[in-house]
mmCIF file of the N, C-alpha and C atoms, coordinates in Angstrom:
data_MODEL
# 
_entry.id   MODEL 
# 
loop_
_atom_site.group_PDB 
_atom_site.id 
_atom_site.type_symbol 
_atom_site.label_atom_id 
_atom_site.label_alt_id 
_atom_site.label_comp_id 
_atom_site.label_asym_id 
_atom_site.label_entity_id 
_atom_site.label_seq_id 
_atom_site.pdbx_PDB_ins_code 
_atom_site.Cartn_x 
_atom_site.Cartn_y 
_atom_site.Cartn_z 
_atom_site.occupancy 
_atom_site.B_iso_or_equiv 
_atom_site.pdbx_formal_charge 
_atom_site.auth_seq_id 
_atom_site.auth_comp_id 
_atom_site.auth_asym_id 
_atom_site.auth_atom_id 
_atom_site.pdbx_PDB_model_num 
ATOM 1   N N  . MET A 1 1  ? 6.831  4.933   -11.012 1.00 0.00 ? 1  MET A N  1 
ATOM 2   C CA . MET A 1 1  ? 6.463  4.030   -9.992  1.00 0.00 ? 1  MET A CA 1 
ATOM 3   C C  . MET A 1 1  ? 7.640  3.169   -9.520  1.00 0.00 ? 1  MET A C  1 
ATOM 4   N N  . SER A 1 2  ? 8.673  3.040   -10.289 1.00 0.00 ? 2  SER A N  1 
ATOM 5   C CA . SER A 1 2  ? 9.798  2.249   -9.832  1.00 0.00 ? 2  SER A CA 1 
ATOM 6   C C  . SER A 1 2  ? 10.466 2.888   -8.633  1.00 0.00 ? 2  SER A C  1 
ATOM 7   N N  . SER A 1 3  ? 10.444 4.197   -8.520  1.00 0.00 ? 3  SER A N  1 
ATOM 8   C CA . SER A 1 3  ? 11.060 4.852   -7.346  1.00 0.00 ? 3  SER A CA 1 
ATOM 9   C C  . SER A 1 3  ? 10.255 4.507   -6.070  1.00 0.00 ? 3  SER A C  1 
ATOM 10  N N  . ASP A 1 4  ? 8.929  4.386   -6.206  1.00 0.00 ? 4  ASP A N  1 
ATOM 11  C CA . ASP A 1 4  ? 8.109  3.937   -5.054  1.00 0.00 ? 4  ASP A CA 1 
ATOM 12  C C  . ASP A 1 4  ? 8.485  2.520   -4.678  1.00 0.00 ? 4  ASP A C  1 
ATOM 13  N N  . LYS A 1 5  ? 8.722  1.675   -5.626  1.00 0.00 ? 5  LYS A N  1 
ATOM 14  C CA . LYS A 1 5  ? 9.142  0.305   -5.276  1.00 0.00 ? 5  LYS A CA 1 
ATOM 15  C C  . LYS A 1 5  ? 10.480 0.309   -4.639  1.00 0.00 ? 5  LYS A C  1 
ATOM 16  N N  . ASP A 1 6  ? 11.377 1.154   -5.085  1.00 0.00 ? 6  ASP A N  1 
ATOM 17  C CA . ASP A 1 6  ? 12.708 1.284   -4.421  1.00 0.00 ? 6  ASP A CA 1 
ATOM 18  C C  . ASP A 1 6  ? 12.589 1.745   -2.984  1.00 0.00 ? 6  ASP A C  1 
ATOM 19  N N  . ILE A 1 7  ? 11.703 2.671   -2.772  1.00 0.00 ? 7  ILE A N  1 
ATOM 20  C CA . ILE A 1 7  ? 11.509 3.221   -1.428  1.00 0.00 ? 7  ILE A CA 1 
ATOM 21  C C  . ILE A 1 7  ? 10.895 2.110   -0.519  1.00 0.00 ? 7  ILE A C  1 
ATOM 22  N N  . LEU A 1 8  ? 9.897  1.379   -1.088  1.00 0.00 ? 8  LEU A N  1 
ATOM 23  C CA . LEU A 1 8  ? 9.263  0.289   -0.332  1.00 0.00 ? 8  LEU A CA 1 
ATOM 24  C C  . LEU A 1 8  ? 10.298 -0.788  0.005   1.00 0.00 ? 8  LEU A C  1 
ATOM 25  N N  . THR A 1 9  ? 11.106 -1.154  -0.948  1.00 0.00 ? 9  THR A N  1 
ATOM 26  C CA . THR A 1 9  ? 12.142 -2.205  -0.775  1.00 0.00 ? 9  THR A CA 1 
ATOM 27  C C  . THR A 1 9  ? 13.093 -1.779  0.344   1.00 0.00 ? 9  THR A C  1 
ATOM 28  N N  . LYS A 1 10 ? 13.547 -0.527  0.287   1.00 0.00 ? 10 LYS A N  1 
ATOM 29  C CA . LYS A 1 10 ? 14.480 -0.074  1.334   1.00 0.00 ? 10 LYS A CA 1 
ATOM 30  C C  . LYS A 1 10 ? 13.805 -0.026  2.689   1.00 0.00 ? 10 LYS A C  1 
ATOM 31  N N  . GLU A 1 11 ? 12.528 0.386   2.728   1.00 0.00 ? 11 GLU A N  1 
ATOM 32  C CA . GLU A 1 11 ? 11.810 0.388   3.977   1.00 0.00 ? 11 GLU A CA 1 
ATOM 33  C C  . GLU A 1 11 ? 11.637 -1.004  4.531   1.00 0.00 ? 11 GLU A C  1 
ATOM 34  N N  . ILE A 1 12 ? 11.295 -1.945  3.706   1.00 0.00 ? 12 ILE A N  1 
ATOM 35  C CA . ILE A 1 12 ? 11.170 -3.332  4.191   1.00 0.00 ? 12 ILE A CA 1 
ATOM 36  C C  . ILE A 1 12 ? 12.510 -3.853  4.711   1.00 0.00 ? 12 ILE A C  1 
ATOM 37  N N  . GLU A 1 13 ? 13.563 -3.519  3.986   1.00 0.00 ? 13 GLU A N  1 
ATOM 38  C CA . GLU A 1 13 ? 14.865 -4.008  4.447   1.00 0.00 ? 13 GLU A CA 1 
ATOM 39  C C  . GLU A 1 13 ? 15.254 -3.375  5.785   1.00 0.00 ? 13 GLU A C  1 
ATOM 40  N N  . SER A 1 14 ? 14.828 -2.131  6.049   1.00 0.00 ? 14 SER A N  1 
ATOM 41  C CA . SER A 1 14 ? 15.160 -1.475  7.297   1.00 0.00 ? 14 SER A CA 1 
ATOM 42  C C  . SER A 1 14 ? 14.451 -2.096  8.471   1.00 0.00 ? 14 SER A C  1 
ATOM 43  N N  . TRP A 1 15 ? 13.431 -2.892  8.208   1.00 0.00 ? 15 TRP A N  1 
ATOM 44  C CA . TRP A 1 15 ? 12.649 -3.557  9.264   1.00 0.00 ? 15 TRP A CA 1 
ATOM 45  C C  . TRP A 1 15 ? 13.164 -4.958  9.507   1.00 0.00 ? 15 TRP A C  1 
ATOM 46  N N  . ALA A 1 16 ? 14.314 -5.282  9.004   1.00 0.00 ? 16 ALA A N  1 
ATOM 47  C CA . ALA A 1 16 ? 14.834 -6.695  9.004   1.00 0.00 ? 16 ALA A CA 1 
ATOM 48  C C  . ALA A 1 16 ? 14.845 -7.290  10.432  1.00 0.00 ? 16 ALA A C  1 
ATOM 49  N N  . GLY A 1 17 ? 15.238 -6.522  11.442  1.00 0.00 ? 17 GLY A N  1 
ATOM 50  C CA . GLY A 1 17 ? 15.307 -7.034  12.796  1.00 0.00 ? 17 GLY A CA 1 
ATOM 51  C C  . GLY A 1 17 ? 14.016 -6.957  13.568  1.00 0.00 ? 17 GLY A C  1 
ATOM 52  N N  . PHE A 1 18 ? 13.064 -6.205  13.096  1.00 0.00 ? 18 PHE A N  1 
ATOM 53  C CA . PHE A 1 18 ? 11.841 -5.977  13.824  1.00 0.00 ? 18 PHE A CA 1 
ATOM 54  C C  . PHE A 1 18 ? 11.075 -7.244  14.136  1.00 0.00 ? 18 PHE A C  1 
ATOM 55  N N  . GLU A 1 19 ? 11.012 -8.205  13.206  1.00 0.00 ? 19 GLU A N  1 
ATOM 56  C CA . GLU A 1 19 ? 10.215 -9.373  13.414  1.00 0.00 ? 19 GLU A CA 1 
ATOM 57  C C  . GLU A 1 19 ? 10.704 -10.211 14.607  1.00 0.00 ? 19 GLU A C  1 
ATOM 58  N N  . TYR A 1 20 ? 11.964 -10.044 14.953  1.00 0.00 ? 20 TYR A N  1 
ATOM 59  C CA . TYR A 1 20 ? 12.456 -10.828 16.100  1.00 0.00 ? 20 TYR A CA 1 
ATOM 60  C C  . TYR A 1 20 ? 11.966 -10.289 17.436  1.00 0.00 ? 20 TYR A C  1 
ATOM 61  N N  . THR A 1 21 ? 11.377 -9.144  17.447  1.00 0.00 ? 21 THR A N  1 
ATOM 62  C CA . THR A 1 21 ? 10.802 -8.584  18.691  1.00 0.00 ? 21 THR A CA 1 
ATOM 63  C C  . THR A 1 21 ? 9.368  -9.087  18.882  1.00 0.00 ? 21 THR A C  1 
ATOM 64  N N  . LEU A 1 22 ? 8.812  -9.741  17.875  1.00 0.00 ? 22 LEU A N  1 
ATOM 65  C CA . LEU A 1 22 ? 7.417  -10.176 17.962  1.00 0.00 ? 22 LEU A CA 1 
ATOM 66  C C  . LEU A 1 22 ? 7.309  -11.598 18.426  1.00 0.00 ? 22 LEU A C  1 
ATOM 67  N N  . ARG A 1 23 ? 6.119  -11.897 18.954  1.00 0.00 ? 23 ARG A N  1 
ATOM 68  C CA . ARG A 1 23 ? 5.829  -13.275 19.328  1.00 0.00 ? 23 ARG A CA 1 
ATOM 69  C C  . ARG A 1 23 ? 5.733  -14.107 18.017  1.00 0.00 ? 23 ARG A C  1 
ATOM 70  N N  . LYS A 1 24 ? 5.876  -15.389 18.161  1.00 0.00 ? 24 LYS A N  1 
ATOM 71  C CA . LYS A 1 24 ? 5.953  -16.231 16.930  1.00 0.00 ? 24 LYS A CA 1 
ATOM 72  C C  . LYS A 1 24 ? 4.744  -16.027 16.011  1.00 0.00 ? 24 LYS A C  1 
ATOM 73  N N  . GLU A 1 25 ? 3.533  -16.056 16.590  1.00 0.00 ? 25 GLU A N  1 
ATOM 74  C CA . GLU A 1 25 ? 2.349  -15.897 15.733  1.00 0.00 ? 25 GLU A CA 1 
ATOM 75  C C  . GLU A 1 25 ? 2.281  -14.548 15.024  1.00 0.00 ? 25 GLU A C  1 
ATOM 76  N N  . ASN A 1 26 ? 2.714  -13.490 15.748  1.00 0.00 ? 26 ASN A N  1 
ATOM 77  C CA . ASN A 1 26 ? 2.743  -12.160 15.160  1.00 0.00 ? 26 ASN A CA 1 
ATOM 78  C C  . ASN A 1 26 ? 3.895  -12.060 14.117  1.00 0.00 ? 26 ASN A C  1 
ATOM 79  N N  . ARG A 1 27 ? 4.988  -12.706 14.425  1.00 0.00 ? 27 ARG A N  1 
ATOM 80  C CA . ARG A 1 27 ? 6.108  -12.739 13.462  1.00 0.00 ? 27 ARG A CA 1 
ATOM 81  C C  . ARG A 1 27 ? 5.730  -13.341 12.123  1.00 0.00 ? 27 ARG A C  1 
ATOM 82  N N  . ILE A 1 28 ? 4.985  -14.429 12.181  1.00 0.00 ? 28 ILE A N  1 
ATOM 83  C CA . ILE A 1 28 ? 4.528  -15.106 10.962  1.00 0.00 ? 28 ILE A CA 1 
ATOM 84  C C  . ILE A 1 28 ? 3.633  -14.176 10.177  1.00 0.00 ? 28 ILE A C  1 
ATOM 85  N N  . LEU A 1 29 ? 2.695  -13.525 10.856  1.00 0.00 ? 29 LEU A N  1 
ATOM 86  C CA . LEU A 1 29 ? 1.786  -12.561 10.185  1.00 0.00 ? 29 LEU A CA 1 
ATOM 87  C C  . LEU A 1 29 ? 2.530  -11.384 9.623   1.00 0.00 ? 29 LEU A C  1 
ATOM 88  N N  . PHE A 1 30 ? 3.517  -10.878 10.341  1.00 0.00 ? 30 PHE A N  1 
ATOM 89  C CA . PHE A 1 30 ? 4.294  -9.783  9.897   1.00 0.00 ? 30 PHE A CA 1 
ATOM 90  C C  . PHE A 1 30 ? 5.087  -10.117 8.622   1.00 0.00 ? 30 PHE A C  1 
ATOM 91  N N  . GLU A 1 31 ? 5.685  -11.304 8.626   1.00 0.00 ? 31 GLU A N  1 
ATOM 92  C CA . GLU A 1 31 ? 6.466  -11.736 7.457   1.00 0.00 ? 31 GLU A CA 1 
ATOM 93  C C  . GLU A 1 31 ? 5.560  -11.937 6.256   1.00 0.00 ? 31 GLU A C  1 
ATOM 94  N N  . GLU A 1 32 ? 4.360  -12.494 6.467   1.00 0.00 ? 32 GLU A N  1 
ATOM 95  C CA . GLU A 1 32 ? 3.430  -12.668 5.390   1.00 0.00 ? 32 GLU A CA 1 
ATOM 96  C C  . GLU A 1 32 ? 2.958  -11.299 4.821   1.00 0.00 ? 32 GLU A C  1 
ATOM 97  N N  . MET A 1 33 ? 2.751  -10.381 5.714   1.00 0.00 ? 33 MET A N  1 
ATOM 98  C CA . MET A 1 33 ? 2.332  -9.022  5.265   1.00 0.00 ? 33 MET A CA 1 
ATOM 99  C C  . MET A 1 33 ? 3.422  -8.386  4.431   1.00 0.00 ? 33 MET A C  1 
ATOM 100 N N  . LEU A 1 34 ? 4.721  -8.499  4.885   1.00 0.00 ? 34 LEU A N  1 
ATOM 101 C CA . LEU A 1 34 ? 5.772  -7.940  4.105   1.00 0.00 ? 34 LEU A CA 1 
ATOM 102 C C  . LEU A 1 34 ? 5.926  -8.582  2.754   1.00 0.00 ? 34 LEU A C  1 
ATOM 103 N N  . ASP A 1 35 ? 5.720  -9.904  2.712   1.00 0.00 ? 35 ASP A N  1 
ATOM 104 C CA . ASP A 1 35 ? 5.782  -10.573 1.418   1.00 0.00 ? 35 ASP A CA 1 
ATOM 105 C C  . ASP A 1 35 ? 4.698  -10.074 0.482   1.00 0.00 ? 35 ASP A C  1 
ATOM 106 N N  . ARG A 1 36 ? 3.484  -9.842  1.022   1.00 0.00 ? 36 ARG A N  1 
ATOM 107 C CA . ARG A 1 36 ? 2.379  -9.346  0.212   1.00 0.00 ? 36 ARG A CA 1 
ATOM 108 C C  . ARG A 1 36 ? 2.695  -7.898  -0.226  1.00 0.00 ? 36 ARG A C  1 
ATOM 109 N N  . CYS A 1 37 ? 3.342  -7.138  0.630   1.00 0.00 ? 37 CYS A N  1 
ATOM 110 C CA . CYS A 1 37 ? 3.697  -5.744  0.303   1.00 0.00 ? 37 CYS A CA 1 
ATOM 111 C C  . CYS A 1 37 ? 4.679  -5.712  -0.872  1.00 0.00 ? 37 CYS A C  1 
ATOM 112 N N  . LYS A 1 38 ? 5.537  -6.657  -0.934  1.00 0.00 ? 38 LYS A N  1 
ATOM 113 C CA . LYS A 1 38 ? 6.505  -6.694  -2.044  1.00 0.00 ? 38 LYS A CA 1 
ATOM 114 C C  . LYS A 1 38 ? 5.793  -6.925  -3.365  1.00 0.00 ? 38 LYS A C  1 
ATOM 115 N N  . LYS A 1 39 ? 4.589  -7.469  -3.361  1.00 0.00 ? 39 LYS A N  1 
ATOM 116 C CA . LYS A 1 39 ? 3.875  -7.798  -4.551  1.00 0.00 ? 39 LYS A CA 1 
ATOM 117 C C  . LYS A 1 39 ? 2.719  -6.812  -4.876  1.00 0.00 ? 39 LYS A C  1 
ATOM 118 N N  . THR A 1 40 ? 2.426  -5.884  -3.985  1.00 0.00 ? 40 THR A N  1 
ATOM 119 C CA . THR A 1 40 ? 1.349  -4.980  -4.200  1.00 0.00 ? 40 THR A CA 1 
ATOM 120 C C  . THR A 1 40 ? 1.769  -3.527  -4.393  1.00 0.00 ? 40 THR A C  1 
ATOM 121 N N  . GLU A 1 41 ? 0.841  -2.647  -4.541  1.00 0.00 ? 41 GLU A N  1 
ATOM 122 C CA . GLU A 1 41 ? 1.129  -1.222  -4.727  1.00 0.00 ? 41 GLU A CA 1 
ATOM 123 C C  . GLU A 1 41 ? 1.669  -0.609  -3.438  1.00 0.00 ? 41 GLU A C  1 
ATOM 124 N N  . PHE A 1 42 ? 2.506  0.376   -3.580  1.00 0.00 ? 42 PHE A N  1 
ATOM 125 C CA . PHE A 1 42 ? 3.140  1.093   -2.502  1.00 0.00 ? 42 PHE A CA 1 
ATOM 126 C C  . PHE A 1 42 ? 2.187  1.667   -1.530  1.00 0.00 ? 42 PHE A C  1 
ATOM 127 N N  . VAL A 1 43 ? 1.154  2.349   -2.002  1.00 0.00 ? 43 VAL A N  1 
ATOM 128 C CA . VAL A 1 43 ? 0.220  3.034   -1.075  1.00 0.00 ? 43 VAL A CA 1 
ATOM 129 C C  . VAL A 1 43 ? -0.553 1.997   -0.201  1.00 0.00 ? 43 VAL A C  1 
ATOM 130 N N  . ASP A 1 44 ? -0.984 0.900   -0.800  1.00 0.00 ? 44 ASP A N  1 
ATOM 131 C CA . ASP A 1 44 ? -1.666 -0.094  -0.019  1.00 0.00 ? 44 ASP A CA 1 
ATOM 132 C C  . ASP A 1 44 ? -0.764 -0.663  1.023   1.00 0.00 ? 44 ASP A C  1 
ATOM 133 N N  . CYS A 1 45 ? 0.462  -0.888  0.667   1.00 0.00 ? 45 CYS A N  1 
ATOM 134 C CA . CYS A 1 45 ? 1.437  -1.481  1.589   1.00 0.00 ? 45 CYS A CA 1 
ATOM 135 C C  . CYS A 1 45 ? 1.771  -0.525  2.708   1.00 0.00 ? 45 CYS A C  1 
ATOM 136 N N  . ALA A 1 46 ? 1.978  0.717   2.398   1.00 0.00 ? 46 ALA A N  1 
ATOM 137 C CA . ALA A 1 46 ? 2.319  1.731   3.407   1.00 0.00 ? 46 ALA A CA 1 
ATOM 138 C C  . ALA A 1 46 ? 1.191  1.806   4.425   1.00 0.00 ? 46 ALA A C  1 
ATOM 139 N N  . ALA A 1 47 ? -0.027 1.789   4.008   1.00 0.00 ? 47 ALA A N  1 
ATOM 140 C CA . ALA A 1 47 ? -1.180 1.835   4.909   1.00 0.00 ? 47 ALA A CA 1 
ATOM 141 C C  . ALA A 1 47 ? -1.202 0.630   5.792   1.00 0.00 ? 47 ALA A C  1 
ATOM 142 N N  . ALA A 1 48 ? -0.897 -0.536  5.226   1.00 0.00 ? 48 ALA A N  1 
ATOM 143 C CA . ALA A 1 48 ? -0.949 -1.765  6.029   1.00 0.00 ? 48 ALA A CA 1 
ATOM 144 C C  . ALA A 1 48 ? 0.169  -1.749  7.120   1.00 0.00 ? 48 ALA A C  1 
ATOM 145 N N  . LEU A 1 49 ? 1.368  -1.295  6.687   1.00 0.00 ? 49 LEU A N  1 
ATOM 146 C CA . LEU A 1 49 ? 2.512  -1.206  7.614   1.00 0.00 ? 49 LEU A CA 1 
ATOM 147 C C  . LEU A 1 49 ? 2.158  -0.254  8.767   1.00 0.00 ? 49 LEU A C  1 
ATOM 148 N N  . PHE A 1 50 ? 1.572  0.870   8.413   1.00 0.00 ? 50 PHE A N  1 
ATOM 149 C CA . PHE A 1 50 ? 1.208  1.850   9.421   1.00 0.00 ? 50 PHE A CA 1 
ATOM 150 C C  . PHE A 1 50 ? 0.232  1.262   10.420  1.00 0.00 ? 50 PHE A C  1 
ATOM 151 N N  . LEU A 1 51 ? -0.793 0.543   9.947   1.00 0.00 ? 51 LEU A N  1 
ATOM 152 C CA . LEU A 1 51 ? -1.777 -0.053  10.847  1.00 0.00 ? 51 LEU A CA 1 
ATOM 153 C C  . LEU A 1 51 ? -1.132 -1.108  11.725  1.00 0.00 ? 51 LEU A C  1 
ATOM 154 N N  . VAL A 1 52 ? -0.231 -1.924  11.230  1.00 0.00 ? 52 VAL A N  1 
ATOM 155 C CA . VAL A 1 52 ? 0.476  -2.886  12.019  1.00 0.00 ? 52 VAL A CA 1 
ATOM 156 C C  . VAL A 1 52 ? 1.310  -2.220  13.127  1.00 0.00 ? 52 VAL A C  1 
ATOM 157 N N  . LEU A 1 53 ? 1.918  -1.172  12.774  1.00 0.00 ? 53 LEU A N  1 
ATOM 158 C CA . LEU A 1 53 ? 2.723  -0.433  13.793  1.00 0.00 ? 53 LEU A CA 1 
ATOM 159 C C  . LEU A 1 53 ? 1.810  0.128   14.906  1.00 0.00 ? 53 LEU A C  1 
ATOM 160 N N  . LEU A 1 54 ? 0.676  0.713   14.502  1.00 0.00 ? 54 LEU A N  1 
ATOM 161 C CA . LEU A 1 54 ? -0.230 1.192   15.481  1.00 0.00 ? 54 LEU A CA 1 
ATOM 162 C C  . LEU A 1 54 ? -0.782 0.071   16.385  1.00 0.00 ? 54 LEU A C  1 
ATOM 163 N N  . PHE A 1 55 ? -1.100 -1.053  15.759  1.00 0.00 ? 55 PHE A N  1 
ATOM 164 C CA . PHE A 1 55 ? -1.581 -2.173  16.545  1.00 0.00 ? 55 PHE A CA 1 
ATOM 165 C C  . PHE A 1 55 ? -0.531 -2.649  17.557  1.00 0.00 ? 55 PHE A C  1 
ATOM 166 N N  . GLU A 1 56 ? 0.708  -2.798  17.127  1.00 0.00 ? 56 GLU A N  1 
ATOM 167 C CA . GLU A 1 56 ? 1.763  -3.260  18.022  1.00 0.00 ? 56 GLU A CA 1 
ATOM 168 C C  . GLU A 1 56 ? 1.997  -2.215  19.096  1.00 0.00 ? 56 GLU A C  1 
ATOM 169 N N  . GLN A 1 57 ? 1.988  -0.988  18.750  1.00 0.00 ? 57 GLN A N  1 
ATOM 170 C CA . GLN A 1 57 ? 2.206  0.047   19.749  1.00 0.00 ? 57 GLN A CA 1 
ATOM 171 C C  . GLN A 1 57 ? 1.115  0.019   20.809  1.00 0.00 ? 57 GLN A C  1 
ATOM 172 N N  . GLN A 1 58 ? -0.121 -0.127  20.398  1.00 0.00 ? 58 GLN A N  1 
ATOM 173 C CA . GLN A 1 58 ? -1.248 -0.229  21.343  1.00 0.00 ? 58 GLN A CA 1 
ATOM 174 C C  . GLN A 1 58 ? -1.106 -1.459  22.264  1.00 0.00 ? 58 GLN A C  1 
ATOM 175 N N  . LYS A 1 59 ? -0.654 -2.563  21.719  1.00 0.00 ? 59 LYS A N  1 
ATOM 176 C CA . LYS A 1 59 ? -0.471 -3.723  22.558  1.00 0.00 ? 59 LYS A CA 1 
ATOM 177 C C  . LYS A 1 59 ? 0.604  -3.464  23.589  1.00 0.00 ? 59 LYS A C  1 
ATOM 178 N N  . MET A 1 60 ? 1.656  -2.789  23.213  1.00 0.00 ? 60 MET A N  1 
ATOM 179 C CA . MET A 1 60 ? 2.718  -2.429  24.191  1.00 0.00 ? 60 MET A CA 1 
ATOM 180 C C  . MET A 1 60 ? 2.235  -1.473  25.280  1.00 0.00 ? 60 MET A C  1 
ATOM 181 N N  . ILE A 1 61 ? 1.404  -0.502  24.877  1.00 0.00 ? 61 ILE A N  1 
ATOM 182 C CA . ILE A 1 61 ? 0.811  0.445   25.809  1.00 0.00 ? 61 ILE A CA 1 
ATOM 183 C C  . ILE A 1 61 ? -0.077 -0.289  26.782  1.00 0.00 ? 61 ILE A C  1 
ATOM 184 N N  . ASN A 1 62 ? -0.908 -1.199  26.283  1.00 0.00 ? 62 ASN A N  1 
ATOM 185 C CA . ASN A 1 62 ? -1.779 -1.969  27.172  1.00 0.00 ? 62 ASN A CA 1 
ATOM 186 C C  . ASN A 1 62 ? -0.981 -2.766  28.154  1.00 0.00 ? 62 ASN A C  1 
ATOM 187 N N  . GLU A 1 63 ? 0.055  -3.386  27.709  1.00 0.00 ? 63 GLU A N  1 
ATOM 188 C CA . GLU A 1 63 ? 0.929  -4.198  28.615  1.00 0.00 ? 63 GLU A CA 1 
ATOM 189 C C  . GLU A 1 63 ? 1.535  -3.300  29.693  1.00 0.00 ? 63 GLU A C  1 
ATOM 190 N N  . LEU A 1 64 ? 2.034  -2.161  29.297  1.00 0.00 ? 64 LEU A N  1 
ATOM 191 C CA . LEU A 1 64 ? 2.618  -1.264  30.281  1.00 0.00 ? 64 LEU A CA 1 
ATOM 192 C C  . LEU A 1 64 ? 1.582  -0.783  31.301  1.00 0.00 ? 64 LEU A C  1 
ATOM 193 N N  . ILE A 1 65 ? 0.378  -0.509  30.850  1.00 0.00 ? 65 ILE A N  1 
ATOM 194 C CA . ILE A 1 65 ? -0.685 -0.089  31.787  1.00 0.00 ? 65 ILE A CA 1 
ATOM 195 C C  . ILE A 1 65 ? -1.001 -1.202  32.755  1.00 0.00 ? 65 ILE A C  1 
ATOM 196 N N  . ARG A 1 66 ? -1.024 -2.434  32.300  1.00 0.00 ? 66 ARG A N  1 
ATOM 197 C CA . ARG A 1 66 ? -1.267 -3.604  33.198  1.00 0.00 ? 66 ARG A CA 1 
ATOM 198 C C  . ARG A 1 66 ? -0.168 -3.693  34.205  1.00 0.00 ? 66 ARG A C  1 
ATOM 199 N N  . LYS A 1 67 ? 1.064  -3.519  33.790  1.00 0.00 ? 67 LYS A N  1 
ATOM 200 C CA . LYS A 1 67 ? 2.201  -3.608  34.724  1.00 0.00 ? 67 LYS A CA 1 
ATOM 201 C C  . LYS A 1 67 ? 2.156  -2.451  35.757  1.00 0.00 ? 67 LYS A C  1 
ATOM 202 N N  . LEU A 1 68 ? 1.837  -1.282  35.306  1.00 0.00 ? 68 LEU A N  1 
ATOM 203 C CA . LEU A 1 68 ? 1.746  -0.131  36.201  1.00 0.00 ? 68 LEU A CA 1 
ATOM 204 C C  . LEU A 1 68 ? 0.589  -0.326  37.213  1.00 0.00 ? 68 LEU A C  1 
ATOM 205 N N  . ASP A 1 69 ? -0.496 -0.911  36.747  1.00 0.00 ? 69 ASP A N  1 
ATOM 206 C CA . ASP A 1 69 ? -1.628 -1.203  37.685  1.00 0.00 ? 69 ASP A CA 1 
ATOM 207 C C  . ASP A 1 69 ? -1.161 -2.146  38.766  1.00 0.00 ? 69 ASP A C  1 
ATOM 208 N N  . LYS A 1 70 ? -0.401 -3.140  38.426  1.00 0.00 ? 70 LYS A N  1 
ATOM 209 C CA . LYS A 1 70 ? 0.103  -4.073  39.444  1.00 0.00 ? 70 LYS A CA 1 
ATOM 210 C C  . LYS A 1 70 ? 1.022  -3.398  40.411  1.00 0.00 ? 70 LYS A C  1 
ATOM 211 N N  . VAL A 1 71 ? 1.886  -2.506  39.931  1.00 0.00 ? 71 VAL A N  1 
ATOM 212 C CA . VAL A 1 71 ? 2.788  -1.800  40.818  1.00 0.00 ? 71 VAL A CA 1 
ATOM 213 C C  . VAL A 1 71 ? 2.035  -0.871  41.773  1.00 0.00 ? 71 VAL A C  1 
ATOM 214 N N  . ASP A 1 72 ? 0.995  -0.224  41.235  1.00 0.00 ? 72 ASP A N  1 
ATOM 215 C CA . ASP A 1 72 ? 0.221  0.666   42.103  1.00 0.00 ? 72 ASP A CA 1 
ATOM 216 C C  . ASP A 1 72 ? -0.545 -0.070  43.199  1.00 0.00 ? 72 ASP A C  1 
ATOM 217 N N  . ARG A 1 73 ? -0.877 -1.328  42.970  1.00 0.00 ? 73 ARG A N  1 
ATOM 218 C CA . ARG A 1 73 ? -1.645 -2.106  43.961  1.00 0.00 ? 73 ARG A CA 1 
ATOM 219 C C  . ARG A 1 73 ? -0.728 -2.630  45.043  1.00 0.00 ? 73 ARG A C  1 
ATOM 220 N N  . ILE A 1 74 ? 0.560  -2.568  44.852  1.00 0.00 ? 74 ILE A N  1 
ATOM 221 C CA . ILE A 1 74 ? 1.501  -3.076  45.854  1.00 0.00 ? 74 ILE A CA 1 
ATOM 222 C C  . ILE A 1 74 ? 1.674  -2.190  46.967  1.00 0.00 ? 74 ILE A C  1 
# 
């Protein structure tokens, strides 16, 4: 299991700059989630990280759709 922890630690470190792309409220939640991941099992953490990525990606897609709708109306 220590190798899983090493993988998780490296993955968390690779995300060091990601939080700066988030809004303040999302950044706080993201940092809290990573802190919890450091204390929990690898599988639980990986699932949570994946869900957060999907959530953020969907928010970006929705924003792009809104912007494209505005352009189409012009």
